[in-house]
Structure formats: structure tokens, C-alpha cells
N, C-alpha and C positions, 0 to 999 in steps of 0.2 A: 641680506636684509634682516633687520632685527624688529620683532614685533613687541610693542609694549602694551600689555593687557591688564590694567591700564592705570595710569596716574589719575585719570579723570573720574573713575568709577570702579566698583568692585565686580568685575566680570565674573570671576569664579563663583562668588557668592550669589549673584542675582541673575546672571545672564549666561550660564553654562549651556543651556539648550540651544540658544542662538549661536554661541561660539562654536559648538560642535557641528551644528548645521552648516556654518560657514566653512568649517574645515572640510566637511564632506563635499561641499560644493566647489571648493577650491579657490574662493575669492570672497571679498566683502567690499562694501562701499562706505566711505566715510565722508562727512561734510566738514568743511573748514569751520571751526567753532566761532570764527569772527565774520564769516561770509558763507551762509548756508547754500548759496548758489554754486559755490565751488565744491565739486564732487570728485573724489579720488577713488579709483579702483585699486585695491590692494590684493595682490596674489597671496593665497595661502597654500599653494602647492609646496610640498616638502622640499623640492629642489630649489625653491626660491627663498625659503626661510632658513636663516642660519640658526636663529634661536628665538624663543618666545619667553619674555619676562613677564610673569604673573605677579600682580600686586593685589593683596587680599587680606581680609580678616577672617575669612571663613571659606576654605577651599574644599569643603566636604563634598559638595556636589560634583565638582570637577574631578576629584580623586577617583570617582567611579568610572572616569573615561581615560585615565592615564594609560591603561593597556592599549587602547586604540591609538592614542597619540604616539606611544612607543612603537607600535607595529607599523605606523606610517613613517617612522624615522625622524620625528621631530625632536629637537633638543630644547630644553626648557629648565628654568629654575624659578624659585618663588621668593618674593619679598613679602614677608608675613608679619603683620602688625599685631602685637599684643601689648597692651598697656595696663589693663586692670583698673581703669578709671571708674568712678561710680556712674550709675545710670543717668544721673541728672547731666552728666557731661557727655556720655556715649550711650544714647538711649536704647539702641537696638543691636548692639554688637553681641556676639557670643560671650557668655560669662568666662572669667579667666580660666577656671579649671577645665572647662570644656574646650576652650581654644587651645590650651596647652596640650591636652591629650590629642587633639586633632593635629597639632604641630608635630608631636612625637610620632604619630602614625604616618604622617607624610614623610618625615625624616627617615623612618625605618623603611619606607617604600622606595624612596629615590636617593637617599644619601644625605648626610648632615651638611655637606658642602654645597648642596643645591637648595637649601632652605635657609634664608637669611632672616633673622629676627630683627624687627623694627620696633624700637621703643620710641615712638614719635607720633605727634610732636609733644614736647615737654611743655606743659602748661602749669605754671606755678600759681596757686591761688590759696584762699583760705580753706578750700576743700581738699586740695592736694598740695601741701607745702613741700619744701625740699626734703624734710625728714620722711614724709610719706612716699615721695619719689624714690628715696634710697631704699625704703622697705619693699616697695613694689618691685623695683629693679632687681634687688638681691633675690627675692623670693622667685621671680619668673626665671632669672638667670640660673638659679640653682636647680629648678625643675627642668630646664632645657639643657642642662649639662650633658655634653656628648651627643646632643641632637642638632647642634648648629656650630658653625665655625666663625660666624661673624654676627655682630650686632650693630645696627645703625641708629643713631640718635639725631634729633633736630629739635629746634625750639620753635614755639608757636609764632606764626606771623599774624599780625593783627591788621587785616584788611578791613575796610568798612563793613563788609557783609559778615565777616567773622565777629567783629565787635558788636554788631547788632544782634547776632544770634547769642553771643555770650551774655549780653545785657538782658536778654529775656529770661535768663535763669535766676530764679529768686534767691537772693542773699549770696550770690557769687561775687567775689571780689578777687581780681587777678592782677598780676603784675608781669611786666616784660622783663624776664630774667637777663636778657642780653644787655640791659641797661644797668645791670648790677654785676660788674666783672668779678668781684670777690665771691659773691653767692654762686655765680655761674661756674667759676673755676673750681670752687670747692665741691660742687655737685659732680661736675665732669670728672674730676680726679677720683672721686669715690667710685663712679661708674666704671672708669677705666681699670681700677684695681679689682673690682668685682668681675668685670669681663675677663681679665687675665686669670683670676682664680678659677673660673669655670671654663677655661680653654677657648675663649672667644677673642678675636680681634675686634676692635671697636673704632668706628669712624663716624663723622658727621655727614649729613645730607644737605647740600645747597646752603651751607652756612658761610657768611662772610667773615665771621669772627674766627680768630686763630686760637684753637684749643690744643695745639701740639705740645705746649709746655705742660699740659695736664694729661698728656699721653694719648690724645685723640686727634688723628689726622683727618684732613678732608678726604671724603670718599667718592666713589662712583657707584651708584646703584645699578646702572646698566654699564658694566665694567668690561672692557675689552680684555684685560689680563685675566680675569676670572673666566670669562667665556672661552678664551683660547685654551686655558689650562683644563677646564672641565671637559670640553668637547673636541679638543685637538684641532681647533680652527685657527685662522690667521685673520680675524676681523681687524680693521683698522682702528685707530684711536682718534678719529675726527670728532671733535666736540659737537654735541647737538646744539646748534645755534638757536633753536626754538625754545630752549629752556633758559632759566634765570642765569645771570652771569656767574653766580657762585656754584651753579650745578656742574658737577664734573662728568656727567653721563656722556657716553658716546651717542652718535646719531641713531635714532630709531623711528619707527612709525607707530604712533599711538592710535589705537582703534577704538577708544572709549568716547563717551560723550559727557560733558558736564551736566550737572543737575539731574543725575540718574541713579545716584547711590542712595540706598534706603537705611544705611546704618545710623543716620541721625547723630553724627558727631558734631557738636556745637562749634568746634574750632575749625571745621573743614573749609578749605579754600575753594573746593570744587562744587559746592552746593550753595544755592541762594537761600532756599528755605524748603520745608517739607512739602508745602502746597505745590511748588514748582516741580519738585521731584515726582510727586504722585501724578501730576498732569502729564509729564513726560512719559512716565512708566505706563500710563494708559495707552500711549501710542506705540508701545513696543509690540512688535510681532516677531516671534522667534524664527519665522520663515523668511523674514525680509533680509535683503543684503545689508540694510542699514540697521544699526542698533536701535534707533528711534525713527519711526515713520516708515511709510511704504514707498513704492517705486513710481508713484504718479509723476508724470512729466520728466522722468529720467530718460536720457538718451538710450535707446534699445541696445546700442553697441556695448554699453557698459554692463549689460545683463547677460551677454553671451557666455556660455560655459567655457571654461579654459580649454585649450588644446593641449592634451597630454601626450608628449613625445614618447612613442613606444620604442622597443629595442629594434635596431636595424639588422640584427643578425642573431 
């Protein structure tokens, strides 16, 4: 079993105490995001978890618990986003130099092949045009040289909620770069060249467009080949049917909840607005088996501690 922690929110940045409490308890509960009455119990016993994939912009809090995760025998790696966008786009993320230093510290702690840099999503606008993306990408890549082996890129998806949030930013004018193949291929070719210069492979995340002619292949963020190479496992390559068609990830269980991330990224698909996030955050109890909400009305059988099989001889 692979745990995704999480595409829906930044658990390392905001919910590390809850996560570590669940690790110690050996299980957690999740609700179906489309039907809250459907509850699933997920084992967090080390023998049941092949690998944990952390998605984050700020793992500093979780880094204080890596020794404990290691001592319990957990395998894990990080998808770590650093873009360097201005605060009007990403209001509450760590500033680039701090994020890069944390990335370096994490890489030094667990190894460059277990920390994947994400420069995504790429939002082209009057605030960040393609020349500025080139500048940012080069600068971050140069500072992460030797500290990661892979970089992942994607392009902004314009859902109704993201368009509404972007429209609230004064004097922001953006464009869908996927509708301009020449602009896109020129930018991607540049990024491919820079990634190669600094010792990184480069791939896209959940993109339908073909960028292989620009040197960038479709990728898998939850990647069976990477997992098997890193940890000597033999996990299968069954595609996660719960993800978008263009997503290459293999099957995992996501333990996050939508509308719970406090980074305030205006382009984010996982948050409706700040008010909804704050309302949900007020319902968070680090001692609850749920990320959001308590155990009222939950089947008591779902709350039983796991039975840990001891040695027979």
C-alpha cells in the first residue's frame, strides 16, 4: 500500500502533529471527498505501508520526526514545490531562499534521489511572463544543483474556482500557455536544457500535451520504477484510476482533505477560498483519527487499535 500525503493539502507544513499521532496509533480514518458518509480506515502499521509520498512546500516541521519514521522502518520520499512566485500569487508560502535552504537540508538528510523538485504549476501572466519563468527556473535549479535528481513541471489548469481566485488579484492578467504551442515549446525546451545542465531529469505532471520533442517526457509523481529502485521493492504499475486520465501515477491512498491548505496559492485546484479553509482548520483536532472533524457517530469498530502481530519464536 502506498500512502499519498497529500495531493489535497500540505500535511508536512500544517498537520505534522496529527500525522505523527496517527503513525503512533497505527491507523487513520478518511472520508470520501464526494460522500462524507463513506468512511475508510487506513492502516499505518509499517508492515502495511510500502512507501509514503509527501507533497509539500514546507517540510520543516516533519523533518524533526524523520528519525522516528526511520526507526519504525517507513520508506518515504518528497515532492517538494518551489516556484518563487510573488506574494500576490502565493501569499503564505515560505520565501524562496528559505525554501531552498530547507530543501538542501532535507536532501542532505535523506538523499538527493528522495527529494523531487516541483516547479508547478506554471502560470504565465503579466506578473510572471516567460522570461521571468526562465529566470526563476534557472536560479532555483542552480541553487539545487546536486541536491535533487528530478524536476517536475506542469501548467496551470483553469477551473472555475481558480479563475475566480485569480480574478480577485488586482491588475493580474494571465494566459493559458497550453493554447500557445510555440510559446510553450520554447519555454519547455529552455527548462529541459537548464535541468540537464544541473544534473536533473525533467518530466511533466498530468499533462495531455506532448512535450517530448522539447526533451520533456510524461512523468509519474508516484512512480513504481522510482519506488522499486529506491527501496528494493516490487510494487506494481497499476495506474491510479482515481486521478485524471493524463496522470501517470500508480495507485495510492490519499489521506488529505480538500480546502485545508493555508498556503493561499491563488491558482490551487484543492482550495475553494481562504474562508472555507479557515472554517475547516477550526475543526481540526490533532488527536482525531480524521484530519478534519471528530469521531461523533462513527462506528466504534473503526476506532479499535490495530492488532500488532508479535514474534512467534
